[in-house]
C-alpha positions in Angstrom: 95.5 169.8 20.1 95.2 173.6 20.2 92.5 174.8 22.6 91.6 174.9 26.2 92.3 171.9 28.3 90.5 171.0 31.6 93.4 168.8 32.8 96.4 170.7 31.6 95.5 174.4 31.5 99.2 175.2 31.4 100.4 173.3 28.3 104.0 173.3 29.7 102.8 171.0 32.5 101.5 168.5 30.1 103.6 165.3 30.2 104.2 162.9 27.4 101.5 160.3 27.6 103.2 157.9 25.2 103.5 154.3 26.7 103.5 155.6 30.4 104.7 153.3 33.2 102.6 152.7 36.3 104.2 154.4 39.3 106.0 152.0 41.6 104.0 153.0 44.7 100.7 152.1 43.2 100.8 148.5 44.3 101.9 149.1 47.9 99.3 151.8 48.5 96.5 149.9 46.7 96.2 152.8 44.3 96.3 150.3 41.5 92.9 149.0 42.8 91.5 152.5 42.8 92.7 153.3 39.2 91.5 149.9 37.9 88.0 150.6 39.2 88.1 154.2 37.9 88.7 153.2 34.3 86.3 150.2 34.1 83.7 150.9 31.4 85.7 153.9 30.1 88.3 151.9 28.1 87.5 154.0 25.0 89.1 157.1 26.7 92.4 155.5 27.7 92.3 157.3 31.1 95.1 155.4 32.9 97.9 157.7 31.7 96.1 160.7 33.4 96.3 158.9 36.7 100.0 157.9 36.2 101.2 161.5 36.2 100.8 164.1 38.8 101.3 167.8 37.8 104.5 169.5 38.7 102.9 173.0 39.0 100.7 174.1 41.8 98.6 176.2 39.4 97.6 173.0 37.5 96.5 171.2 40.7 94.5 174.3 41.8 92.8 174.5 38.4 91.7 170.9 38.7 90.4 171.5 42.2 88.3 174.4 40.8 86.9 172.1 38.1 85.8 169.6 40.8 84.2 172.5 42.7 82.3 173.5 39.5 81.1 169.9 39.2 79.6 170.2 42.7 76.9 172.2 41.0 74.2 169.6 40.1 73.2 171.5 36.9 76.8 171.6 35.6 77.4 168.0 36.4 74.2 166.9 34.8 75.0 168.9 31.6 78.4 167.2 31.3 77.1 163.7 32.1 74.4 164.2 29.4 77.1 165.4 27.0 79.2 162.3 27.7 76.1 160.0 27.2 75.2 161.6 23.8 78.8 161.5 22.7 78.8 157.8 23.5 76.0 157.4 20.9 78.0 159.5 18.4 80.9 157.0 18.6 78.5 154.1 18.4 77.0 155.5 15.2 80.5 155.7 13.7 81.3 152.2 14.8 78.0 150.8 13.4 78.5 152.6 10.1 82.0 151.2 9.7 80.8 147.6 10.1 77.8 147.8 7.7 78.0 146.7 4.1 75.2 148.5 2.3 76.2 152.0 1.1 72.9 153.7 1.9 72.7 152.2 5.3 76.3 153.3 6.1 75.4 156.8 5.0 72.2 156.9 7.1 74.3 156.0 10.2 76.8 158.7 9.2 74.0 161.2 9.2 72.8 160.0 12.6 76.3 160.5 13.9 76.2 164.1 12.7 72.8 164.8 14.2 73.9 163.4 17.6 77.1 165.4 17.4 75.1 168.6 16.9 72.8 167.7 19.7 75.7 167.0 22.1 77.6 170.2 21.3 74.6 172.6 21.2 73.1 171.2 24.4 76.3 171.4 26.3 77.0 174.9 25.1 73.6 176.2 26.1 73.7 174.5 29.6 77.2 175.7 30.4 76.3 179.2 29.5 73.4 178.9 31.9 75.4 177.5 34.8 78.4 179.9 34.2 81.3 177.7 35.4 83.8 179.6 37.7 86.9 177.5 37.2 89.2 178.9 34.5 89.6 175.6 32.5 85.8 174.9 32.3 85.0 178.6 31.7 87.5 178.8 28.8 86.1 175.6 27.3 82.6 176.9 27.6 83.6 180.1 25.7 85.4 178.0 23.1 82.3 175.8 22.6 80.0 178.8 22.3 82.2 180.3 19.5 82.3 176.8 17.9 78.5 176.4 17.7 77.9 180.0 16.8 80.3 179.8 13.8 78.6 180.0 10.4 80.2 176.8 9.2 78.8 174.8 12.2 75.3 176.4 11.7 75.4 175.5 8.0 76.5 172.0 8.8 73.8 171.5 11.4 71.0 172.9 9.2 72.1 170.7 6.3 72.0 167.6 8.5 68.6 168.4 9.8 67.3 169.1 6.2 68.5 165.7 5.0 66.9 164.2 8.1 63.5 165.8 7.2 63.7 164.7 3.5 64.3 161.1 4.6 61.6 161.3 7.2 59.1 162.4 4.5 59.7 159.4 2.4 56.7 157.2 2.3 56.2 154.0 0.3 54.1 150.9 0.1 55.1 147.2 -0.1 53.0 144.7 -1.9 53.7 141.0 -1.1 52.4 138.4 -3.6 53.9 135.0 -3.0 57.7 135.4 -3.6 57.2 138.8 -5.3 57.9 142.1 -3.5 56.6 145.2 -5.1 57.7 148.7 -3.9 55.7 151.7 -5.0 55.0 155.3 -3.9 52.4 155.6 -1.2 49.3 157.3 -2.6 46.6 158.9 -0.5 45.2 155.9 1.2 43.1 155.5 4.3 45.0 154.4 7.4 42.8 151.8 9.0 45.0 151.2 12.1 43.2 153.7 14.3 39.8 152.5 13.1 40.6 148.9 13.9 42.0 149.8 17.3 38.8 151.8 18.0 36.5 149.0 16.9 38.1 146.5 19.1 38.6 148.7 22.1 35.1 147.8 23.3 36.3 144.3 23.9 39.2 145.3 26.0 39.4 143.6 29.4 41.3 144.7 32.5 44.6 143.0 33.1 44.3 141.1 29.8 47.3 139.1 28.6 49.7 140.8 26.2 49.9 139.0 22.8 51.9 141.5 20.8 55.2 140.3 19.4 58.3 142.4 19.3 60.3 141.7 16.2 64.1 141.6 16.6 65.8 144.6 15.2 69.0 143.6 13.4 71.2 146.4 12.3 72.5 144.5 9.3 69.9 144.3 6.4 69.1 141.1 4.7 68.8 140.8 0.9 65.1 141.5 0.8 65.5 144.7 2.9 68.4 145.8 0.7 66.2 145.3 -2.4 63.5 147.5 -0.8 65.9 150.2 0.1 67.3 150.3 -3.4 63.8 150.4 -4.9 62.9 153.3 -2.6 66.1 155.1 -3.6 64.9 155.0 -7.2 61.5 156.3 -6.2 62.9 159.2 -4.1 66.1 160.3 -5.8 66.0 163.8 -4.2 66.1 162.6 -0.6 68.8 160.0 -1.2 70.7 162.4 -3.4 70.8 164.9 -0.5 72.1 162.1 1.8 74.8 161.2 -0.7 75.9 164.8 -1.1 76.0 165.4 2.7 78.2 162.4 3.4 80.5 163.3 0.5 80.9 166.8 1.8 81.2 166.0 5.5 83.3 162.8 5.7 84.8 164.0 9.0 83.4 166.7 11.2 84.3 166.0 14.9 86.2 168.8 16.4 89.5 167.7 18.0 89.3 170.2 20.9 85.8 169.0 21.8 87.0 165.4 21.5 89.9 166.1 23.8 87.5 167.7 26.3 85.3 164.6 26.1 88.3 162.4 27.0 89.7 164.7 29.8 86.4 165.3 31.5 86.1 161.6 32.0 88.9 161.9 34.6 86.5 164.0 36.7 83.4 161.9 36.0 85.2 158.7 36.9 86.4 160.1 40.3 83.0 161.4 41.2 81.3 158.2 40.2 83.8 156.2 42.3 83.2 158.2 45.5 79.4 158.5 45.2 78.6 155.1 46.9 81.2 155.7 49.5 79.7 159.1 50.4 76.3 157.3 50.6 77.8 155.3 53.5 78.2 158.5 55.5 81.9 159.1 54.8 83.2 162.5 53.8 85.4 163.8 51.0 86.9 167.3 50.6 89.0 169.4 48.4 92.3 169.7 50.3 94.2 172.9 51.0 97.7 172.6 49.5 100.2 173.4 52.2 103.0 175.9 51.7 106.5 175.3 53.2 106.4 175.3 56.9 102.6 175.0 57.3 101.2 172.1 59.3 99.6 169.2 57.5 96.5 167.4 58.7 93.5 165.3 57.8 90.3 164.7 59.7 88.0 161.7 59.4 90.1 160.3 56.6 90.4 156.7 55.5 91.9 154.2 53.1 89.9 154.8 49.8 90.5 151.4 48.3 89.4 149.6 51.5 86.3 151.9 51.8 85.3 151.1 48.2 85.6 147.4 48.9 83.7 147.5 52.2 80.9 149.8 50.8 80.1 147.2 48.1 79.3 144.8 50.9 77.4 147.2 53.0 80.2 147.9 55.5 82.2 151.0 56.3 85.7 151.8 57.4 86.9 153.5 60.6 88.2 157.0 59.9 91.3 158.5 61.4 92.9 161.9 62.0 96.5 163.1 61.9 98.5 166.3 62.3 102.1 167.2 61.7 103.1 170.7 62.8 106.1 172.7 63.7 109.3 170.7 63.3 107.4 167.3 63.0 107.9 165.4 59.8 107.6 161.6 60.6 105.0 159.3 62.0 106.3 156.1 63.6 103.3 153.8 63.9 103.5 150.8 66.3 101.1 148.6 68.3 99.4 145.2 67.9 99.0 143.6 64.5 95.7 143.8 62.6 95.1 147.1 64.3 95.0 149.3 61.2 98.7 150.4 61.0 99.2 149.3 57.4 95.8 150.8 56.5 96.9 154.1 58.0 100.2 154.0 56.0 98.2 153.3 52.8 95.8 156.1 53.6 98.7 158.6 54.1 100.1 157.7 50.6 96.7 157.8 49.0 95.9 161.2 50.4 99.0 162.8 49.0 98.6 161.0 45.7 95.0 162.2 45.3 95.9 165.7 46.4 98.8 165.7 43.9 96.5 165.0 40.9 94.0 167.6 42.0 91.2 165.2 43.1 89.0 165.2 46.2 90.5 163.3 49.2 88.8 161.1 51.9 88.1 163.2 55.0 86.0 166.2 56.2 89.0 168.5 55.9 92.7 168.3 55.0 95.8 170.3 54.3 98.4 168.3 52.4 101.8 168.9 50.7 102.2 168.8 47.0 105.0 166.3 46.7 107.7 165.9 44.1 108.2 162.1 44.5 106.3 159.5 46.5 108.2 156.4 47.7 106.8 153.3 49.3 108.5 150.2 50.8 106.2 147.5 52.0 107.1 144.1 53.3 107.2 141.5 50.6 107.9 137.7 50.4 111.5 136.7 49.9 112.1 135.6 46.3 114.1 132.5 45.5 115.2 134.1 42.3 116.8 137.0 44.1 120.2 135.9 45.3 120.7 139.0 47.4 118.3 137.9 50.1 115.4 140.0 51.6 117.5 142.1 53.9 119.9 143.2 51.3 117.1 143.9 48.8 115.3 146.1 51.4 118.5 148.0 52.2 119.3 148.7 48.5 115.7 149.9 47.9 115.9 152.2 51.0 119.3 153.5 50.0 117.9 154.5 46.6 114.9 156.2 48.2 117.1 158.2 50.7 119.4 159.3 47.8 116.4 160.5 45.7 114.2 162.0 48.5 114.0 165.7 49.0 112.3 168.0 51.5 109.2 167.8 49.3 109.0 164.0 49.1 106.7 161.6 50.8 108.1 158.3 52.1 105.9 155.4 53.4 107.6 152.4 54.9 105.8 149.4 56.3 107.3 146.6 58.5 110.9 146.7 57.3 113.7 144.5 58.7 111.4 141.8 60.0 113.9 139.3 58.5 116.7 140.2 60.9 117.3 140.3 64.7 116.0 143.0 66.9 119.4 144.6 67.6 120.2 144.7 63.9 116.8 146.0 63.0 117.1 148.7 65.6 120.6 149.7 64.4 119.5 149.8 60.7 116.2 151.5 61.6 118.0 154.3 63.5 120.4 155.0 60.7 117.7 155.1 58.1 115.4 157.3 60.2 118.2 159.7 60.8 118.8 160.1 57.1 115.0 160.4 56.5 114.5 163.0 59.1 117.6 164.8 57.8 116.0 165.4 54.4 112.9 167.1 55.9 110.5 164.9 53.9 107.2 163.6 55.2 107.3 160.0 56.3 105.2 157.2 57.8 107.1 154.3 59.3 105.1 151.3 60.5 107.4 149.2 62.7 107.6 146.9 65.7 110.7 148.8 66.9 109.1 151.2 69.5 112.5 152.9 70.1 112.3 154.6 66.7 109.3 156.6 67.9 111.6 158.7 70.3 114.5 159.2 67.9 114.3 163.0 67.7 111.9 166.0 67.8 110.9 165.4 64.1 109.3 162.1 65.0 105.7 161.6 66.3 104.6 158.3 67.9 101.3 156.8 66.8 99.8 153.6 68.3 97.0 151.4 67.0 94.5 151.3 69.8 92.8 148.5 71.6 89.3 148.8 73.2 89.8 149.6 76.9 89.3 146.6 79.1 89.1 144.1 76.2 92.7 143.3 76.2 92.7 142.4 72.5 89.7 144.0 70.6 91.0 146.4 67.9 89.3 149.7 67.4 91.2 150.5 64.2 91.9 153.9 65.5 95.4 155.3 65.3 96.2 157.4 68.4 98.9 160.0 69.0 100.6 158.7 72.1 103.8 157.1 73.3 104.5 153.5 72.3 104.0 151.0 75.2 107.2 149.0 74.5 105.3 145.8 73.8 105.1 145.8 70.0 108.2 143.7 69.4 107.3 141.1 72.1 103.8 140.8 70.6 105.1 140.5 67.1 107.5 137.7 68.1 104.8 135.9 70.1 102.4 136.0 67.2 105.0 134.9 64.7 105.8 131.7 66.7 102.2 131.0 67.8 102.8 132.0 71.4 100.3 134.8 71.8 97.8 134.7 74.6 95.0 133.6 72.3 97.0 130.8 70.7 98.2 129.5 74.1 94.8 129.4 75.5 93.5 127.6 72.4 96.3 125.0 72.6 95.9 124.5 76.4 92.3 123.6 76.0 
């Protein structure tokens, strides 16, 4: 494709989209659930590859953010949604024509495709010119589209299609049925009795009378009688059908590849906006994040796990938002506290925020400043596999070693409940070694753990604790608070693992 792109304005930042692999962190962070929902109903556009790659250049991400800001204009968004809707009919016309048998019927659907194509491109060009997009990608495409529809070849094509449409619309004929005989003839000047009959019987109309009209089924494929009638009409009106034949022969293909590429790429934006609309309706916020430069603090306010929010909003519920800040020398969050308190949800939220910011999309929250990462790594607790002879601990260590070796100061690492398969002294020893390596790289990290001692490792580590409602003793608030760990996380984890928590003991002693 040669022409402006709304996803890859810098063609050098365009990845190869041939047989892409889903990123490894998608499953841990539940981003696979988000992407699966985004592409439902849009299979025609093959959008998944766009979500598998994040741009390497800051300029590309900024350009995408500007397109999202343009789509915040209701008129611009409406114009593009209407374009997408009409283009859907364009493709349906082509699909219908391809499966039909009768030549004239195939050609009529081909003409309909051309008419809808002209409607889609003219309408979008006019409405983009009126809204004047500010983003460079959308403004460049609007300029390209205006040149396209103003071109003499396009105007000639459009006029020819409309002329053929008029010729076919003017065709009138009569059908005489006598037993098994069907006679087709030109329609002469005959009186139309339809209006007269309706007028005569209107005096008998009663309020709220029953409806007795019958709607005949409209089958796209013609039967043999209909085919005979069409062929007879063709002989009666050779000029109209000759014009249709000439148009289809001269314009077998006419869809512009740049406009088709825009149609596909703009679905990336429409899918994201459609996904977050019902979540916004639940009172949750989204924002375009600021992309942090080196040394700048990162933060998010009123943020949340997007996949969880989508799931809960479908059932009429909502999530509890959280805030975080890392400033100065801080690079790592160590999250501890009671189970089922939102720690893993916070870790997923952190990964999702950076992923969404990295592809130039809006992120959950009222405001955010996030880092454009080079690599995103996740390590979440998984069940031990009998097919893996290494054992769970060795598998975890090998995965972490690979991450530490590959991570840079611009990476994001999210670890959840590692080393639960070993003893506390061993987990503490391994955890310290790994956290020392992680903090040494300068990368951003979230570590959910039952080992409270890791939260005081060095000045790059910040302690977060999942909160409990004051005075309740056990009721989770799902808020993650910035404060020192209370030293009970491991004891609570062991008690719950072996059924010795306070709740379980009280239940058993009953």
